[in-house]
N, CA, C and O of each residue as an XYZ file, in Angstrom:
628
protein
N     -22.218    -44.441    -15.087
C     -22.765    -44.315    -13.756
C     -21.758    -43.650    -12.807
O     -22.123    -42.753    -12.047
N     -20.500    -44.088    -12.851
C     -19.468    -43.513    -12.002
C     -19.281    -42.031    -12.313
O     -19.111    -41.214    -11.408
N     -19.314    -41.698    -13.588
C     -19.144    -40.303    -13.999
C     -20.267    -39.445    -13.417
O     -20.002    -38.346    -12.931
N     -21.514    -39.919    -13.455
C     -22.646    -39.168    -12.912
C     -22.523    -39.009    -11.402
O     -22.876    -37.961    -10.861
N     -22.035    -40.018    -10.726
C     -21.848    -39.960     -9.279
C     -20.796    -38.920     -8.927
O     -20.977    -38.143     -7.990
N     -19.696    -38.903     -9.674
C     -18.631    -37.924     -9.431
C     -19.147    -36.513     -9.668
O     -18.871    -35.615     -8.873
N     -19.888    -36.304    -10.742
C     -20.428    -34.976    -11.047
C     -21.396    -34.539     -9.947
O     -21.365    -33.387     -9.514
N     -22.242    -35.442     -9.503
C     -23.188    -35.119     -8.427
C     -22.446    -34.777     -7.137
O     -22.820    -33.839     -6.433
N     -21.402    -35.535     -6.831
C     -20.622    -35.280     -5.616
C     -19.938    -33.918     -5.695
O     -19.910    -33.178     -4.711
N     -19.393    -33.590     -6.849
C     -18.757    -32.277     -7.018
C     -19.776    -31.156     -6.884
O     -19.477    -30.117     -6.295
N     -20.961    -31.349     -7.415
C     -22.015    -30.338     -7.298
C     -22.390    -30.120     -5.836
O     -22.559    -28.982     -5.398
N     -22.522    -31.218     -5.076
C     -22.851    -31.113     -3.653
C     -21.736    -30.388     -2.908
O     -22.013    -29.519     -2.081
N     -20.493    -30.728     -3.185
C     -19.358    -30.057     -2.544
C     -19.350    -28.567     -2.868
O     -19.077    -27.747     -1.991
N     -19.645    -28.208     -4.108
C     -19.689    -26.800     -4.496
C     -20.777    -26.064     -3.725
O     -20.571    -24.933     -3.284
N     -21.925    -26.696     -3.563
C     -23.013    -26.079     -2.801
C     -22.632    -25.901     -1.340
O     -22.902    -24.854     -0.751
N     -22.016    -26.900     -0.761
C     -21.605    -26.816      0.643
C     -20.548    -25.732      0.818
O     -20.629    -24.933      1.751
N     -19.566    -25.698     -0.064
C     -18.504    -24.685      0.020
C     -19.098    -23.297     -0.146
O     -18.725    -22.373      0.577
N     -20.009    -23.144     -1.082
C     -20.649    -21.851     -1.296
C     -21.438    -21.404     -0.087
O     -21.421    -20.223      0.260
N     -22.128    -22.322      0.560
C     -22.921    -21.983      1.747
C     -22.023    -21.536      2.887
O     -22.356    -20.590      3.601
N     -20.884    -22.204      3.070
C     -20.013    -21.820      4.172
C     -19.384    -20.459      3.933
O     -19.152    -19.719      4.888
N     -19.103    -20.109      2.689
C     -18.559    -18.783      2.395
C     -19.595    -17.723      2.717
O     -19.264    -16.696      3.309
N     -20.839    -17.954      2.337
C     -21.898    -16.989      2.619
C     -22.078    -16.815      4.119
O     -22.260    -15.692      4.589
N     -22.031    -17.899      4.876
C     -22.190    -17.820      6.322
C     -21.087    -16.981      6.959
O     -21.328    -16.307      7.961
N     -19.898    -17.011      6.401
C     -18.756    -16.320      6.993
C     -18.767    -14.819      6.703
O     -18.058    -14.063      7.367
N     -19.539    -14.387      5.751
C     -19.533    -12.978      5.382
C     -20.574    -12.221      6.195
O     -21.766    -12.275      5.892
N     -20.126    -11.522      7.219
C     -21.014    -10.744      8.065
C     -20.558     -9.304      7.984
O     -19.376     -9.005      8.150
N     -21.502     -8.412      7.726
C     -21.143     -7.004      7.685
C     -21.902     -6.253      8.765
O     -22.891     -6.748      9.306
N     -21.432     -5.065      9.069
C     -21.988     -4.242     10.120
C     -22.622     -3.016      9.484
O     -22.050     -2.439      8.559
N     -23.790     -2.608      9.961
C     -24.429     -1.401      9.462
C     -23.897     -0.216     10.259
O     -24.084     -0.144     11.473
N     -23.234      0.715      9.573
C     -22.696      1.899     10.237
C     -23.521      3.139      9.916
O     -23.137      4.255     10.267
N     -24.653      2.942      9.250
C     -25.556      4.056      8.978
C     -25.201      4.902      7.771
O     -25.681      6.029      7.643
N     -24.368      4.380      6.884
C     -24.007      5.129      5.670
C     -24.649      4.442      4.477
O     -24.318      3.301      4.156
N     -25.560      5.135      3.827
C     -26.207      4.639      2.618
C     -26.246      5.786      1.616
O     -27.203      6.559      1.585
N     -25.222      5.890      0.815
C     -25.105      6.994     -0.132
C     -25.621      6.570     -1.506
O     -25.374      5.447     -1.943
N     -26.337      7.467     -2.186
C     -26.879      7.119     -3.507
C     -25.808      7.065     -4.597
O     -26.010      6.435     -5.635
N     -24.687      7.715     -4.368
C     -23.595      7.733     -5.358
C     -22.275      7.974     -4.621
O     -22.276      8.373     -3.457
N     -21.167      7.737     -5.290
C     -19.867      7.955     -4.628
C     -19.731      9.401     -4.149
O     -20.063     10.333     -4.881
N     -19.246      9.586     -2.925
C     -19.085     10.953     -2.414
C     -17.868     11.641     -3.027
O     -16.917     10.991     -3.462
N     -17.922     12.952     -3.050
C     -16.744     13.720     -3.459
C     -15.716     13.603     -2.345
O     -16.025     13.803     -1.170
N     -14.507     13.279     -2.725
C     -13.430     13.133     -1.747
C     -12.430     14.266     -1.909
O     -12.139     14.700     -3.023
N     -11.912     14.736     -0.790
C     -10.930     15.813     -0.770
C      -9.704     15.309     -0.007
O      -9.818     14.756      1.087
N      -8.547     15.511     -0.600
C      -7.307     15.096      0.070
C      -7.051     16.011      1.269
O      -7.123     17.234      1.154
N      -6.756     15.415      2.398
C      -6.411     16.171      3.596
C      -4.977     16.671      3.419
O      -4.076     15.878      3.149
N      -4.758     17.982      3.569
C      -3.420     18.541      3.332
C      -2.314     17.795      4.074
O      -2.454     17.426      5.240
N      -1.233     17.592      3.369
C      -0.014     16.966      3.880
C      -0.221     15.513      4.327
O       0.515     15.004      5.171
N      -1.242     14.850      3.744
C      -1.468     13.434      4.049
C      -1.852     12.712      2.761
O      -2.193     13.357      1.769
N      -1.800     11.383      2.765
C      -2.291     10.596      1.627
C      -3.761     10.187      1.795
O      -4.270      9.358      1.040
N      -4.434     10.774      2.786
C      -5.807     10.400      3.135
C      -6.794     11.399      2.552
O      -6.545     12.605      2.534
N      -7.935     10.870      2.070
C      -9.029     11.724      1.595
C     -10.206     11.570      2.546
O     -10.365     10.538      3.198
N     -11.027     12.613      2.615
C     -12.248     12.529      3.408
C     -13.408     13.042      2.578
O     -13.211     13.662      1.533
N     -14.626     12.778      3.051
C     -15.834     13.172      2.326
C     -16.505     14.314      3.089
O     -17.298     14.067      3.998
N     -16.193     15.569      2.729
C     -16.716     16.705      3.506
C     -18.231     16.857      3.469
O     -18.801     17.441      4.390
N     -18.903     16.352      2.438
C     -20.355     16.512      2.332
C     -21.132     15.364      2.989
O     -22.363     15.386      3.016
N     -20.429     14.380      3.508
C     -21.087     13.225      4.132
C     -21.123     13.461      5.642
O     -20.097     13.787      6.239
N     -22.299     13.298      6.268
C     -22.394     13.535      7.717
C     -21.882     12.352      8.545
O     -22.532     11.920      9.497
N     -20.717     11.840      8.172
C     -20.102     10.712      8.875
C     -18.590     10.863      8.735
O     -18.103     11.627      7.902
N     -17.866     10.129      9.556
C     -16.401     10.162      9.521
C     -15.919      9.155      8.488
O     -15.463      8.064      8.831
N     -16.024      9.531      7.229
C     -15.696      8.647      6.108
C     -14.370      9.076      5.490
O     -14.214     10.216      5.051
N     -13.417      8.142      5.463
C     -12.086      8.413      4.920
C     -11.754      7.387      3.842
O     -12.312      6.290      3.815
N     -10.838      7.762      2.957
C     -10.378      6.860      1.903
C      -8.865      6.889      1.896
O      -8.245      7.952      1.872
N      -8.278      5.695      1.919
C      -6.818      5.598      1.928
C      -6.396      4.274      1.305
O      -6.910      3.217      1.672
N      -5.481      4.332      0.385
C      -4.869      3.146     -0.218
C      -5.906      2.142     -0.747
O      -5.781      0.935     -0.543
N      -6.932      2.671     -1.431
C      -7.926      1.812     -2.055
C      -8.987      1.254     -1.130
O      -9.766      0.393     -1.538
N      -9.035      1.725      0.109
C      -9.969      1.204      1.117
C     -10.698      2.374      1.781
O     -10.113      3.437      1.993
N     -11.970      2.173      2.105
C     -12.745      3.168      2.857
C     -12.710      2.807      4.335
O     -12.706      1.633      4.707
N     -12.686      3.844      5.166
C     -12.681      3.670      6.618
C     -13.729      4.596      7.221
O     -13.924      5.719      6.757
N     -14.406      4.107      8.269
C     -15.402      4.900      8.978
C     -15.109      4.803     10.463
O     -14.837      3.726     10.993
N     -15.170      5.957     11.125
C     -15.098      5.951     12.580
C     -16.503      6.283     13.074
O     -16.978      7.403     12.888
N     -17.171      5.310     13.705
C     -18.536      5.493     14.197
C     -18.720      4.677     15.474
O     -18.120      3.614     15.634
N     -19.540      5.175     16.363
C     -19.825      4.462     17.616
C     -18.544      4.095     18.370
O     -18.439      3.014     18.950
N     -17.593      4.995     18.352
C     -16.293      4.800     19.020
C     -15.526      3.590     18.521
O     -14.750      2.996     19.269
N     -15.732      3.220     17.273
C     -15.004      2.100     16.684
C     -14.697      2.333     15.223
O     -15.324      3.162     14.565
N     -13.727      1.594     14.725
C     -13.321      1.701     13.328
C     -13.930      0.570     12.502
O     -14.062     -0.564     12.962
N     -14.295      0.915     11.270
C     -14.851     -0.036     10.314
C     -14.160      0.195      8.978
O     -13.766      1.318      8.660
N     -14.016     -0.853      8.210
C     -13.398     -0.734      6.885
C     -14.291     -1.436      5.876
O     -15.010     -2.381      6.202
N     -14.228     -0.948      4.640
C     -15.004     -1.553      3.573
C     -14.390     -1.261      2.219
O     -13.621     -0.312      2.072
N     -14.727     -2.073      1.230
C     -14.152     -1.908     -0.099
C     -14.791     -0.789     -0.921
O     -14.204     -0.325     -1.898
N     -16.002     -0.350     -0.526
C     -16.684      0.725     -1.254
C     -17.214      1.755     -0.264
O     -17.170      1.544      0.948
N     -17.710      2.859     -0.785
C     -18.218      3.939      0.066
C     -19.478      3.529      0.843
O     -19.851      4.202      1.804
N     -20.128      2.447      0.443
C     -21.294      1.933      1.163
C     -21.012      0.582      1.832
O     -21.947     -0.136      2.186
N     -19.747      0.237      2.005
C     -19.404     -1.027      2.649
C     -19.308     -2.167      1.658
O     -19.012     -1.928      0.488
N     -19.544     -3.386      2.078
C     -19.933     -3.811      3.420
C     -18.830     -3.521      4.437
O     -17.642     -3.618      4.130
N     -19.245     -3.167      5.640
C     -18.323     -2.744      6.677
C     -18.015     -3.887      7.640
O     -18.887     -4.685      7.984
N     -16.767     -3.945      8.062
C     -16.345     -4.897      9.083
C     -15.602     -4.131     10.172
O     -14.946     -3.126      9.901
N     -15.711     -4.612     11.391
C     -15.005     -3.989     12.516
C     -13.514     -4.218     12.335
O     -13.076     -5.307     11.965
N     -12.740     -3.167     12.603
C     -11.280     -3.259     12.484
C     -10.662     -2.772     13.794
O     -11.016     -1.711     14.307
N      -9.743     -3.558     14.317
C      -9.045     -3.158     15.545
C      -8.234     -1.901     15.282
O      -7.650     -1.755     14.209
N      -8.192     -0.993     16.247
C      -7.402      0.227     16.062
C      -5.951     -0.064     15.676
O      -5.324      0.724     14.969
N      -5.424     -1.190     16.138
C      -4.040     -1.546     15.809
C      -3.875     -1.897     14.328
O      -2.752     -1.943     13.825
N      -5.000     -2.148     13.622
C      -4.937     -2.478     12.203
C      -5.361     -1.323     11.300
O      -5.438     -1.482     10.082
N      -5.635     -0.171     11.890
C      -5.947      1.018     11.100
C      -4.617      1.633     10.676
O      -3.725      1.810     11.506
N      -4.476      1.964      9.382
C      -3.208      2.548      8.929
C      -2.873      3.846      9.676
O      -3.757      4.672      9.901
N      -1.626      4.027     10.054
C      -1.219      5.229     10.785
C      -1.656      6.545     10.124
O      -2.030      7.472     10.843
N      -1.625      6.672      8.782
C      -2.088      7.940      8.213
C      -3.548      8.265      8.539
O      -3.910      9.435      8.663
N      -4.381      7.236      8.677
C      -5.792      7.462      9.046
C      -5.866      7.950     10.491
O      -6.588      8.902     10.792
N      -5.123      7.302     11.381
C      -5.141      7.690     12.791
C      -4.554      9.079     13.024
O      -4.835      9.709     14.043
N      -3.748      9.554     12.091
C      -3.110     10.866     12.222
C      -3.953     12.008     11.656
O      -3.529     13.163     11.700
N      -5.133     11.708     11.129
C      -6.004     12.753     10.574
C      -6.446     13.690     11.702
O      -6.936     13.225     12.730
N      -6.279     14.997     11.521
C      -6.702     15.942     12.564
C      -8.212     15.901     12.819
O      -8.995     15.577     11.926
N      -8.597     16.229     14.025
C      -9.995     16.216     14.459
C     -10.888     17.030     13.521
O     -12.039     16.654     13.301
N     -10.388     18.130     12.967
C     -11.234     18.995     12.128
C     -11.803     18.281     10.907
O     -12.776     18.764     10.327
N     -11.233     17.152     10.496
C     -11.712     16.434      9.315
C     -12.716     15.327      9.662
O     -13.184     14.614      8.775
N     -13.037     15.189     10.923
C     -14.085     14.252     11.332
C     -15.410     14.997     11.235
O     -15.643     15.941     11.989
N     -16.277     14.589     10.324
C     -17.544     15.281     10.082
C     -18.536     15.055     11.218
O     -19.436     15.872     11.411
N     -18.396     13.973     11.970
C     -19.282     13.670     13.097
C     -18.442     13.243     14.297
O     -18.490     12.084     14.708
N     -17.675     14.174     14.856
C     -16.814     13.787     15.980
C     -17.640     13.423     17.215
O     -18.692     14.017     17.451
N     -17.175     12.463     17.994
C     -17.884     12.119     19.231
C     -17.924     13.327     20.171
O     -17.015     14.157     20.143
N     -18.965     13.436     21.002
C     -19.078     14.574     21.924
C     -17.860     14.763     22.821
O     -17.522     15.893     23.175
N     -17.204     13.679     23.189
C     -16.037     13.776     24.062
C     -14.847     14.490     23.435
O     -13.886     14.831     24.126
N     -14.911     14.714     22.134
C     -13.804     15.385     21.450
C     -14.007     16.896     21.387
O     -13.164     17.602     20.834
N     -15.086     17.397     21.931
C     -15.468     18.796     21.779
C     -14.354     19.779     22.157
O     -14.197     20.811     21.506
N     -13.604     19.475     23.171
C     -12.580     20.409     23.653
C     -11.172     20.068     23.157
O     -10.195     20.684     23.584
N     -11.074     19.106     22.273
C      -9.765     18.749     21.748
C      -9.322     19.761     20.701
O     -10.146     20.430     20.078
N      -8.020     19.863     20.520
C      -7.473     20.764     19.497
C      -7.825     20.218     18.119
O      -7.485     19.082     17.787
N      -8.511     21.036     17.319
C      -8.998     20.596     16.015
C      -7.869     20.334     15.012
O      -8.057     19.591     14.049
N      -6.716     20.931     15.233
C      -5.597     20.758     14.298
C      -4.768     19.515     14.598
O      -3.842     19.189     13.856
N      -5.099     18.822     15.683
C      -4.338     17.639     16.079
C      -5.171     16.378     15.887
O      -6.400     16.441     15.844
N      -4.500     15.228     15.769
C      -5.243     13.960     15.662
C      -5.958     13.642     16.973
O      -5.578     14.151     18.028
N      -6.982     12.809     16.911
C      -7.654     12.381     18.146
C      -6.687     11.679     19.081
O      -5.640     11.188     18.659
N      -7.043     11.638     20.327
C      -6.233     10.959     21.343
C      -6.686      9.503     21.401
O      -7.674      9.170     22.056
N      -5.956      8.656     20.714
C      -6.325      7.231     20.687
C      -5.774      6.583     21.937
O      -4.625      6.141     21.963
N      -6.589      6.526     22.968
C      -6.148      5.997     24.260
C      -6.946      4.755     24.660
O      -7.630      4.158     23.829
N      -6.857      4.376     25.916
C      -7.510      3.159     26.396
C      -9.024      3.200     26.249
O      -9.655      2.159     26.060
N      -9.613      4.382     26.333
C     -11.067      4.495     26.157
C     -11.476      3.930     24.798
O     -12.475      3.219     24.690
N     -10.703      4.247     23.772
C     -11.026      3.771     22.435
C     -10.825      2.255     22.337
O     -11.579      1.579     21.637
N      -9.835      1.725     23.018
C      -9.630      0.275     23.012
C     -10.818     -0.437     23.647
O     -11.255     -1.483     23.167
N     -11.341      0.139     24.737
C     -12.501     -0.450     25.403
C     -13.709     -0.424     24.459
O     -14.452     -1.402     24.374
N     -13.901      0.689     23.756
C     -15.022      0.794     22.809
C     -14.858     -0.213     21.674
O     -15.838     -0.794     21.207
N     -13.615     -0.417     21.232
C     -13.396     -1.403     20.170
C     -13.765     -2.799     20.647
O     -14.430     -3.547     19.932
N     -13.336     -3.148     21.848
C     -13.658     -4.482     22.372
C     -15.170     -4.681     22.434
O     -15.668     -5.767     22.140
N     -15.897     -3.636     22.816
C     -17.358     -3.716     22.870
C     -17.927     -3.938     21.472
O     -18.793     -4.792     21.282
N     -17.445     -3.174     20.496
C     -17.925     -3.319     19.106
C     -17.591     -4.708     18.563
O     -18.392     -5.311     17.849
N     -16.410     -5.208     18.906
C     -15.991     -6.527     18.450
C     -16.908     -7.614     19.034
O     -17.285     -8.551     18.331
N     -17.262     -7.487     20.314
C     -18.173     -8.448     20.940
C     -19.533     -8.415     20.255
O     -20.143     -9.462     20.037
N     -20.016     -7.217     19.912
C     -21.302     -7.094     19.225
C     -21.257     -7.762     17.860
O     -22.230     -8.388     17.440
N     -20.130     -7.632     17.166
C     -20.000     -8.266     15.856
C     -20.004     -9.791     15.998
O     -20.628    -10.488     15.198
N     -19.311    -10.305     17.010
C     -19.282    -11.754     17.227
C     -20.688    -12.257     17.532
O     -21.091    -13.311     17.041
N     -21.436    -11.507     18.342
C     -22.822    -11.891     18.639
C     -23.644    -11.949     17.356
O     -24.402    -12.894     17.134
N     -23.486    -10.924     16.513
C     -24.236    -10.870     15.249
C     -23.868    -12.052     14.356
O     -24.736    -12.646     13.717
N     -22.584    -12.390     14.312
C     -22.138    -13.533     13.505
C     -22.768    -14.830     14.022
O     -23.244    -15.647     13.234
N     -22.769    -15.018     15.344
C     -23.352    -16.230     15.927
C     -24.844    -16.317     15.630
O     -25.360    -17.379     15.283
N     -25.527    -15.189     15.771
C     -26.961    -15.159     15.513
C     -27.245    -15.514     14.058
O     -28.136    -16.312     13.770
N     -26.486    -14.919     13.149
C     -26.682    -15.197     11.726
C     -26.377    -16.664     11.413
O     -27.078    -17.291     10.620
N     -25.328    -17.206     12.040
C     -24.975    -18.605     11.817
C     -26.081    -19.524     12.323
O     -26.431    -20.496     11.654
N     -26.641    -19.223     13.512
C     -27.729    -20.037     14.058
C     -28.950    -19.989     13.142
O     -29.587    -21.012     12.891
N     -29.273    -18.788     12.644
C     -30.418    -18.655     11.740
C     -30.192    -19.443     10.460
O     -31.109    -20.080      9.941
N     -28.971    -19.396      9.958
C     -28.636    -20.136      8.741
C     -28.751    -21.645      8.972
O     -29.285    -22.374      8.136
N     -28.241    -22.099     10.120
C     -28.333    -23.528     10.451
C     -29.785    -23.943     10.601
O     -30.176    -25.023     10.159
N     -30.589    -23.084     11.228
C     -32.011    -23.371     11.415
C     -32.715    -23.497     10.063
O     -33.525    -24.402      9.864
N     -32.401    -22.579      9.127
C     -32.984    -22.645      7.791
C     -32.541    -23.919      7.069
O     -33.320    -24.535      6.341
N     -31.282    -24.306      7.281
C     -30.761    -25.533      6.663
C     -31.512    -26.750      7.168
O     -31.829    -27.651      6.391
N     -31.802    -26.788      8.473
C     -32.553    -27.912      9.034
C     -33.971    -27.944      8.477
O     -34.511    -29.015      8.202
N     -34.577    -26.758      8.312
C     -35.931    -26.690      7.747
C     -35.934    -27.242      6.322
O     -36.848    -27.965      5.926
N     -34.902    -26.891      5.559
C     -34.804    -27.352      4.173
C     -34.650    -28.872      4.112
O     -35.193    -29.512      3.211
N     -33.918    -29.452      5.059
C     -33.710    -30.907      5.087
C     -35.023    -31.646      5.340
O     -35.259    -32.722      4.791
N     -35.877    -31.048      6.186
C     -37.123    -31.715      6.570
C     -38.236    -31.557      5.532
O     -39.303    -32.152      5.682
N     -38.010    -30.786      4.515
C     -39.034    -30.588      3.482
C     -39.094    -31.748      2.529
O     -39.902    -31.742      1.601
């Protein structure tokens, strides 16, 4: 009897732990849905690769994919994500040093910038990051509330 109780308790703990891990995993849709891995080209004199045939600012560096979209940075383990918001201070310097000409979808505000130079990462970009970060927190809260609501429904069944 004690053995069955211990096994049941461990099973319940495993289910609870698994549920909390799922709740914590929130990804952001950056609009990239590729049917297969994109061809990557190394940017001259850098360790960074970009995807010239993809209509997005998709970069690959040190085993990680990075996307610059909606004035914010996102990172993911594969070319299709899942994507998470990344503070500009946590983007590797080689990515930030990529010249404007390698951004396949540069923001309109970059139109007059020198294409051979990296973007001007200034306070405007920090403000955009804070906005993207707030949106991600909202999405996480919403998903958590929905998950809790579903959990309550399951209890009442």
